[in-house]
C-alpha positions in Angstrom: 72.9 118.4 87.1 69.2 117.9 86.4 67.3 116.4 83.5 64.1 114.6 83.0 62.7 112.7 86.0 60.1 110.0 86.3 57.0 110.7 88.3 55.2 108.2 90.4 53.1 107.2 87.4 56.2 106.3 85.4 55.8 109.3 83.0 58.7 111.7 82.5 58.3 115.2 84.0 60.3 118.3 83.4 62.1 119.9 86.3 61.8 123.6 86.9 65.6 124.1 86.4 68.0 122.4 84.1 71.7 122.9 84.8 73.8 122.3 81.7 77.4 121.0 81.7 79.3 118.1 83.2 79.5 119.6 86.6 79.9 116.5 88.7 82.8 115.3 86.6 84.7 118.5 87.2 84.0 119.0 90.9 87.0 119.6 93.0 87.7 117.8 96.3 89.0 119.7 99.3 90.2 116.6 101.3 93.6 115.1 101.0 95.0 111.8 99.8 95.3 110.4 103.2 91.6 111.0 103.9 90.7 109.4 100.6 92.9 106.4 101.4 91.1 105.9 104.7 87.7 106.2 103.3 88.1 103.8 100.5 90.3 101.3 102.4 87.4 101.2 104.9 85.0 100.8 102.0 87.1 97.9 100.6 87.1 96.1 103.9 83.4 96.5 104.6 81.8 96.2 101.2 82.7 92.5 101.0 80.5 91.8 104.0 77.7 93.9 102.3 77.9 91.8 99.1 78.4 88.3 100.5 75.2 86.3 99.9 73.5 84.1 97.3 72.1 85.4 94.1 68.6 84.6 95.5 69.3 86.9 98.4 70.3 89.7 96.0 67.2 89.3 94.0 65.1 89.3 97.1 66.8 92.5 98.4 66.3 94.1 95.0 62.6 93.4 95.2 62.4 94.9 98.6 64.5 98.0 97.7 62.7 101.3 97.7 62.3 103.3 94.5 64.9 106.0 94.0 64.1 109.1 91.8 65.6 108.9 88.3 67.3 111.9 86.7 68.2 111.5 83.0 71.3 113.3 81.7 73.0 113.5 78.3 76.7 113.0 78.9 79.5 113.8 76.4 82.1 111.2 75.9 85.2 111.2 78.2 88.2 109.1 79.1 89.1 107.3 82.4 92.5 105.8 83.2 92.8 103.3 86.1 93.3 99.7 87.1 91.1 97.0 85.7 89.8 93.6 86.7 87.3 91.2 85.2 84.5 89.9 87.5 80.8 89.1 87.7 78.0 89.8 90.2 77.8 86.1 91.0 81.5 86.3 92.1 81.0 89.5 94.0 78.4 87.7 96.1 81.0 85.4 97.5 84.1 85.8 99.7 86.2 85.7 96.4 84.8 89.1 95.2 87.3 91.2 93.2 85.9 94.6 93.8 87.0 95.1 97.5 90.5 93.9 96.6 90.7 96.4 93.7 89.8 99.3 96.0 92.4 98.1 98.5 95.0 97.9 95.7 94.0 101.3 94.3 94.9 103.0 97.6 97.7 100.9 98.8 99.6 101.5 95.6 98.8 105.2 95.3 97.2 104.7 91.9 95.4 108.0 91.8 98.6 110.0 92.1 100.1 108.0 89.2 97.3 108.8 86.7 98.6 111.6 84.3 96.6 114.6 83.1 93.7 114.2 85.5 90.6 116.3 85.0 89.2 117.2 88.4 89.7 115.1 91.6 86.8 112.8 91.5 87.3 109.0 91.6 85.4 106.9 89.0 84.4 103.3 89.3 83.4 101.9 85.9 81.4 98.8 84.9 82.3 98.3 81.3 82.8 95.7 78.5 79.8 93.7 79.6 79.6 90.2 78.2 75.8 90.3 78.3 73.8 91.8 81.1 74.1 92.0 84.9 74.3 88.2 85.0 77.4 88.1 82.9 81.0 89.2 83.3 82.2 92.8 83.1 85.3 94.8 83.6 85.6 96.9 86.8 87.9 99.9 86.5 88.8 102.3 89.3 90.5 105.5 88.2 90.1 109.2 87.2 88.9 111.2 84.3 91.8 112.4 82.1 92.3 114.6 79.1 91.4 112.9 75.9 94.4 111.2 74.2 96.3 110.6 77.4 98.2 107.3 77.4 97.8 104.9 80.2 100.8 104.2 82.4 102.1 100.6 82.6 99.8 98.5 84.6 96.7 100.7 83.9 94.2 100.9 81.1 92.5 103.8 79.3 88.8 103.5 78.8 86.8 105.6 76.4 83.2 106.2 77.7 80.9 107.0 74.8 78.6 109.9 75.2 74.9 109.3 75.5 71.9 109.2 77.8 72.4 108.0 81.3 70.0 107.5 84.2 71.5 109.1 87.4 70.4 107.5 90.6 71.7 109.0 93.8 72.2 106.9 96.9 70.8 107.8 100.3 73.2 109.3 102.8 74.8 106.7 105.0 77.7 104.2 105.3 79.3 103.5 102.0 79.1 99.7 102.3 75.4 100.0 102.8 74.2 102.8 100.5 76.1 101.7 97.3 74.9 98.1 97.2 71.4 99.3 98.2 71.4 101.7 95.2 72.4 99.0 92.8 69.6 96.9 94.2 67.2 99.7 93.4 68.7 99.9 89.9 68.0 96.2 89.4 64.4 96.6 90.6 63.8 99.5 88.2 65.2 97.4 85.4 63.0 94.4 86.3 60.0 96.7 86.5 60.7 98.0 83.0 61.6 101.5 84.2 65.2 101.3 83.0 66.2 100.1 79.5 69.9 99.5 80.1 72.4 99.6 77.3 75.0 97.5 79.1 77.9 99.4 77.6 79.2 101.5 80.5 77.8 102.3 84.0 79.8 104.2 86.5 79.9 105.6 90.1 81.3 109.0 91.0 83.0 109.5 94.4 83.2 113.2 95.0 83.2 115.5 98.1 79.9 114.0 99.3 81.8 110.8 100.0 84.2 112.5 102.4 82.6 110.9 105.4 82.4 107.1 104.8 79.7 106.8 107.5 77.5 109.6 106.0 78.3 109.4 102.2 76.2 110.0 99.1 77.2 108.5 95.7 75.7 109.0 92.2 75.4 106.0 89.9 75.2 106.6 86.2 73.5 103.8 84.3 73.8 103.8 80.5 70.5 103.7 78.6 69.4 102.4 75.2 
């Protein structure tokens, strides 16, 4: 999927090809549940080490992060069902972070297989219900896209993601615990530089077939815009 992209001067440029449709959301995976479990269990164990540090460290790293190209895409609304936990970036920068534990729970309990009426095989990580901005609390949901109107099983939640404009920032290829935090640091830098006007309604990551190898993975982060 391609849309408008920012040039080095900060102005929007039109690409030569625009692919319509919500292709990433509907991409099918060829690898099995056991491979997925291994990948994200490893991710859960390692991401804690990648996120431990002070808020000052995170701000410094964000300032040092290289600029990633921005693609803008208009996304229709959709529904995700998954498991939810409340957290904040300040908590995730400590040994008490919730996100690695949620990934571990997701795969240990076989959550993906319990989600009804799934659309595609991608895994979604949502950042939703923000209290304020990146410094406040938010809900973290791991799950899958489902058909609209699907009821959440006991112990899960259904989240409606409103359609709208999103910035799509692709990570570099590399180890998941390195490339995902690095891409978020790049998002924060773009926000601080005034290149992203974030809505703080819903942001999400998509884990598709490019995440098959946890040591050479690529992830797209969708950041909601005003």
